[in-house]
C-alpha positions in Angstrom: 9.3 12.0 -21.6 5.3 11.6 -21.8 4.3 8.7 -19.3 0.7 6.8 -19.8 -0.1 5.5 -16.1 -3.0 3.4 -15.2 -4.0 2.1 -11.9 -7.3 0.9 -10.5 -7.3 3.1 -7.7 -6.2 6.5 -6.9 -7.6 8.9 -4.3 -10.4 9.9 -3.7 -10.7 5.7 -4.3 -8.8 4.3 -2.3 -8.5 0.5 -2.4 -5.4 -0.3 -0.6 -2.0 1.1 -1.1 -1.7 1.5 -5.1 -3.8 4.8 -5.1 -1.6 6.6 -2.4 1.4 5.6 -3.6 0.8 6.5 -7.5 -1.0 10.0 -6.1 2.4 10.6 -4.5 4.7 9.3 -6.6 3.8 11.0 -9.9 3.8 14.5 -8.8 7.4 14.4 -8.1 7.8 12.7 -11.7 6.6 16.2 -12.9 8.5 18.4 -11.0 11.1 16.5 -12.7 10.0 18.0 -15.9 7.7 15.1 -17.4 4.4 14.7 -18.7 2.1 12.2 -16.8 -1.3 11.0 -17.8 -2.9 8.4 -15.3 -6.2 6.7 -16.3 -8.2 5.0 -13.2 -11.6 4.2 -11.8 -15.2 6.8 -12.0 -15.5 7.0 -8.5 -18.6 8.8 -6.9 -19.0 12.7 -8.1 -15.4 13.2 -8.5 -14.4 14.9 -11.9 -13.9 12.5 -15.2 -11.0 14.8 -15.8 -8.9 17.0 -13.7 -5.7 18.0 -13.0 -4.3 17.2 -10.1 -0.4 18.2 -8.9 0.2 18.3 -12.7 -1.1 15.3 -13.7 -3.6 14.4 -15.9 -6.0 12.6 -14.9 -9.0 10.2 -16.3 -11.6 8.7 -14.7 -13.2 5.8 -16.9 -16.4 4.5 -16.6 -16.6 0.3 -15.5 -19.6 -1.7 -17.0 -21.2 -3.8 -14.4 -19.6 -7.2 -13.8 -21.4 -10.6 -12.8 -18.3 -11.3 -10.1 -15.2 -9.3 -9.1 -13.1 -10.7 -12.3 -15.8 -9.8 -14.9 -16.3 -6.2 -13.4 -11.7 -6.3 -13.9 -12.3 -7.3 -17.5 -14.6 -5.0 -18.2 -12.9 -2.3 -16.2 -9.9 -3.0 -18.6 -11.8 -3.1 -21.5 -12.6 0.8 -20.8 -8.9 1.6 -19.9 -7.9 0.2 -23.3 -10.2 2.0 -25.4 -9.6 4.9 -23.4 -5.8 4.7 -23.6 -5.9 4.2 -27.1 -7.6 7.5 -27.4 -5.2 9.3 -25.4 -1.8 7.6 -27.3 -3.2 8.9 -30.5 -3.9 12.4 -29.1 -0.3 12.5 -27.0 1.9 10.0 -28.3 3.3 8.6 -25.1 6.9 7.0 -25.0 6.0 4.7 -22.4 3.2 2.6 -20.4 3.2 2.1 -17.0 0.8 -0.4 -15.2 0.3 -1.1 -11.8 -0.5 -4.8 -10.9 -2.5 -7.4 -12.9 -5.3 -5.4 -12.2 -4.8 -3.0 -15.5 -2.4 -6.1 -17.3 -4.8 -6.5 -19.8 -5.4 -2.9 -20.9 -1.4 -2.1 -20.6 -0.8 -5.7 -22.8 -3.1 -4.5 -25.3 -2.2 -1.1 -25.7 1.6 -2.2 -25.9 0.9 -4.0 -28.8 -1.3 -2.1 -30.9 0.9 1.2 -31.0 4.1 -0.9 -29.9 5.0 1.3 -26.8 7.5 -0.4 -23.8 5.7 -1.2 -20.5 6.9 -0.7 -16.8 5.2 -2.9 -14.6 5.4 -2.1 -10.7 3.8 -5.1 -8.7 2.9 -4.4 -5.6 1.7 -7.8 -4.3 1.1 -11.4 -5.6 -1.6 -13.8 -5.4 0.9 -16.3 -4.3 2.3 -14.4 -1.4 -1.2 -13.3 0.2 -2.2 -17.1 0.1 1.1 -18.8 0.7 0.6 -20.5 -2.7 -1.9 -21.0 -5.1 -5.1 -22.9 -4.1 -8.3 -22.4 -6.3 -9.3 -21.5 -9.8 -9.6 -17.7 -8.8 -5.8 -17.6 -7.5 -4.9 -19.8 -10.4 -6.6 -17.1 -12.6 -5.4 -14.1 -11.1 -1.6 -15.8 -10.5 -1.8 -16.1 -14.7 -2.7 -12.2 -15.2 0.4 -11.3 -12.9 3.2 -13.6 -14.7 1.8 -12.6 -17.9 2.1 -9.0 -17.1 5.3 -9.5 -15.8 6.2 -11.3 -19.0 5.2 -8.8 -21.4 6.9 -5.8 -19.2 10.0 -4.0 -20.3 11.2 -3.8 -17.1 9.1 -4.8 -13.4 9.5 -2.5 -10.4 9.2 -4.4 -7.1 8.9 -2.4 -3.3 11.7 -4.3 -1.8 14.3 -7.2 -1.7 11.8 -9.5 -0.1 9.8 -9.0 -3.6 12.7 -9.0 -5.5 13.4 -12.7 -4.5 9.4 -13.1 -4.7 9.3 -12.2 -8.3 12.0 -15.0 -9.4 10.7 -17.6 -7.2 7.2 -17.1 -8.1 7.2 -15.8 -12.0 10.7 -16.6 -12.8 11.6 -13.1 -13.9 15.1 -12.5 -14.8 17.2 -10.6 -11.7 18.4 -8.5 -14.2 15.0 -7.4 -15.7 13.7 -5.7 -12.3 14.1 -2.8 -10.2 13.4 -2.5 -6.6 12.5 1.1 -5.4 11.3 2.0 -2.0 7.7 3.2 -1.6 7.5 6.5 0.4 5.2 8.8 2.2 4.9 12.9 2.5 5.6 13.3 6.1 3.9 16.9 5.9 0.3 15.1 5.4 0.4 14.6 9.7 0.6 18.3 10.3 -2.4 19.1 11.8 -3.6 21.7 14.1 -7.0 20.7 15.7 -8.3 20.2 19.5 -6.0 16.8 20.2 -7.9 15.5 23.3 -11.5 15.9 22.1 -10.8 14.4 18.6 -8.6 11.5 21.3 -12.1 11.1 23.2 -13.9 9.6 20.3 -12.0 6.5 20.3 -10.9 6.0 23.9 -10.6 7.9 27.4 -8.0 9.4 28.7 -6.9 6.8 31.1 -6.8 4.6 28.0 -3.6 4.0 25.8 -4.5 3.9 21.9 -2.9 0.8 19.9 -4.5 0.6 16.4 -4.1 -1.5 13.2 -5.2 0.2 10.1 -5.5 -1.5 6.6 -7.7 -4.1 5.0 -9.6 -6.4 6.9 -8.1 -9.8 4.9 -6.7 -12.2 6.6 -2.8 -11.9 5.6 -3.2 -8.8 7.6 -3.0 -10.9 10.9 -5.5 -8.7 12.5 -6.9 -12.2 14.4 -3.2 -12.6 15.7 -3.5 -8.8 17.2 -6.6 -9.8 19.2 -5.3 -13.3 20.5 -2.3 -10.6 21.8 -4.4 -8.1 23.0 -5.8 -10.4 26.0 -2.0 -10.6 27.5 -1.7 -6.7 27.2 -4.6 -6.0 28.6 -4.2 -8.0 32.0 -0.5 -6.6 32.2 -2.1 -2.3 31.3 -4.6 -3.5 33.7 -7.4 -3.3 31.1 -6.3 0.5 30.2 -5.9 -0.1 26.2 -8.3 0.2 23.6 -7.8 -1.3 20.4 -8.6 0.8 17.0 -9.3 -1.1 13.8 -9.7 0.7 10.8 -10.6 -0.2 7.1 -13.9 -0.8 5.6 -14.6 -4.6 4.5 -16.6 -7.2 6.6 -15.4 -7.2 9.9 -18.2 -9.6 11.7 -15.5 -12.3 11.8 -13.1 -10.7 14.2 -16.3 -8.9 15.9 -16.9 -12.4 16.7 -13.6 -13.4 17.7 -13.2 -9.9 20.0 -16.9 -11.4 21.9 -15.0 -14.7 21.9 -12.3 -13.6 23.7 -14.0 -11.2 26.2 -12.2 -8.1 24.9 -15.3 -6.7 22.5 -15.7 -3.4 24.9 -11.8 -2.9 24.5 -12.1 -2.8 20.6 -13.2 -0.1 18.4 -14.2 -1.2 14.7 -14.0 2.3 13.0 -14.9 0.6 9.6 -13.7 3.2 6.7 -12.0 6.1 7.9 -11.9 9.1 5.7 -8.0 10.3 5.4 -8.0 13.5 6.7 -9.4 11.8 9.9 -7.0 9.6 9.8 -3.9 11.8 9.4 -5.5 13.4 12.8 -5.5 10.1 14.5 -2.0 8.5 13.7 -0.9 11.5 15.8 -3.2 10.7 18.9 -2.1 7.1 19.1 0.0 5.4 21.5 1.1 2.8 19.4 0.5 1.4 15.4 0.7 -2.7 15.0 0.9 -4.2 11.5 1.1 -7.8 12.3 1.2 -9.5 8.7 1.3 -12.6 7.5 2.4 -11.6 4.3 3.3 -7.7 3.4 5.5 -7.0 0.3 6.4 -3.6 1.9 4.3 -1.9 4.0 3.6 1.6 3.7 1.5 1.8 6.4 4.4 1.4 9.0 5.9 4.6 7.1 2.5 6.3 7.8 3.1 5.8 11.0 7.1 7.0 11.3 5.4 9.9 10.0 3.0 10.6 12.6 5.7 10.0 15.0 3.9 7.2 16.7 6.1 3.8 17.7 5.6 1.1 15.5 5.2 -2.9 16.0 5.0 -5.1 12.9 5.6 -8.8 11.9 8.8 -10.1 10.8 7.5 -11.1 7.2 7.9 -9.9 3.8 9.2 -6.0 3.3 8.6 -5.0 7.2 11.8 -5.8 8.7 13.0 -3.7 5.1 11.5 -0.7 6.4 11.2 -1.3 10.4 14.8 -1.5 12.3 14.5 -4.1 15.2 14.8 -1.8 18.4 15.8 1.3 16.5 12.6 2.3 14.3 10.2 0.1 16.1 9.6 -3.5 17.5 9.9 -6.4 15.1 8.0 -9.3 16.3 7.6 -13.4 14.8 4.9 -13.3 12.0 1.7 -15.1 13.4 2.7 -15.7 17.1 0.7 -13.7 19.9 2.8 -13.9 22.6 5.9 -12.2 20.3 3.2 -9.3 19.3 2.1 -9.1 22.9 5.6 -8.2 24.0 6.6 -5.7 21.0 3.4 -3.9 22.0 4.1 -3.9 25.6 7.9 -2.9 24.8 6.2 0.4 23.6 3.6 1.1 26.3 5.4 0.3 29.2 8.9 2.1 28.1 8.0 6.0 27.2 11.4 6.8 27.2 12.1 3.9 24.4 9.5 4.9 22.7 10.0 7.8 21.8 14.0 7.0 21.0 12.3 4.7 18.4 10.1 7.4 16.9 13.0 9.5 16.8 15.1 7.2 14.5 12.1 6.9 12.8 11.2 9.6 11.7 14.8 10.2 10.6 15.1 7.2 8.7 11.8 8.1 7.1 13.8 11.5 5.5 16.5 9.8 4.4 15.5 6.7 3.0 11.5 7.1 2.1 11.4 10.7 -0.3 9.2 10.6 -3.1 11.7 13.1 -5.1 14.2 10.4 -4.6 12.4 7.3 -5.5 11.0 9.5 -8.2 14.4 9.9 -9.7 15.0 6.1 -9.2 11.9 5.5 -11.5 12.7 8.0 -14.1 15.4 6.1 -14.6 14.3 2.9 -15.7 11.9 5.1 -17.2 15.2 6.5 -19.1 16.9 2.8 -19.8 13.3 1.4 -21.3 13.2 3.6 -24.1 16.4 4.1 -24.6 17.0 0.1 -25.4 13.3 0.6 -26.9 14.8 3.6 -29.7 17.7 0.6 -30.6 15.0 -2.1 -31.4 13.1 -2.9 -34.3 9.2 -3.4 -33.3 
């Protein structure tokens, strides 16, 4: 099979979880004997074309926009133009579009070249904001719904998202496939001076509790800061909360000041993937207190790093983290519950080790990219088979 993939991020351009998803899924698809061409956005000095682990990668230029949505429109115009040339050169059998961000380009290519779309919906605007409340949200919701309607099949990453697609977009049940996200555990294996590296973030007496991800309301970072006071009291102040991720953290830092815990918080800003892989192996507890989370690939990264995980019970997180077996699941938007969960990990090292061992074992069983790639290819085969049986 020849597959054309559209994704608005690919390493080294990392905005959210899509970049890692596509960078790790498609090498496994290629190992199964298929050809993958992926169009993404140009980034810094990264080559305009290169082959990465078998993926033919094209980074297309995007004209500046007056705002984010204007820029997205320009990106789709560029991807559509680039994709049209590639289709004429290579003769793909289907298009795989990752989220609404590339939906316009995918739909245009579908209609121009009569190619079916497989759409992976990684999250929804409705879910992020618990409803649609603004014109911008309405616009994005409309784009998401259009893509799910135009797609031949829709892939989601959890049972939670399977239900959300039906509830929010009225997508037919028999049009949706559930394929989990995966992880490469070997990324977390590094030889380095662990103590020296650790001292960049905390002193030797402090436990390291960290969050990594986007600095948005839905990620629940403010809940973690509220929980931090009780954790510090119980741990006699010997905890450093490391908040990792780019974006504006001024409100969160002000919250930490107001709570009197700013000295025990370290807002790192953006961290390179190499440093992040190392950091996760020296931390004592990973916390993901999301208010909305379709899957939670960051939890898998913590599994791979063998660090105990505490999550909220929202979205797909309870599917990924089995409470008191592979991690601790707490009540969403509840600082008391979250502080309890973190303290369970920090104050019970033997039980934490039990969780870590179970989590790594579960990672290998349920979240291997080679197995997930086979499931993805089966969706492709179904779409191509059905397409061959219809007149378009």
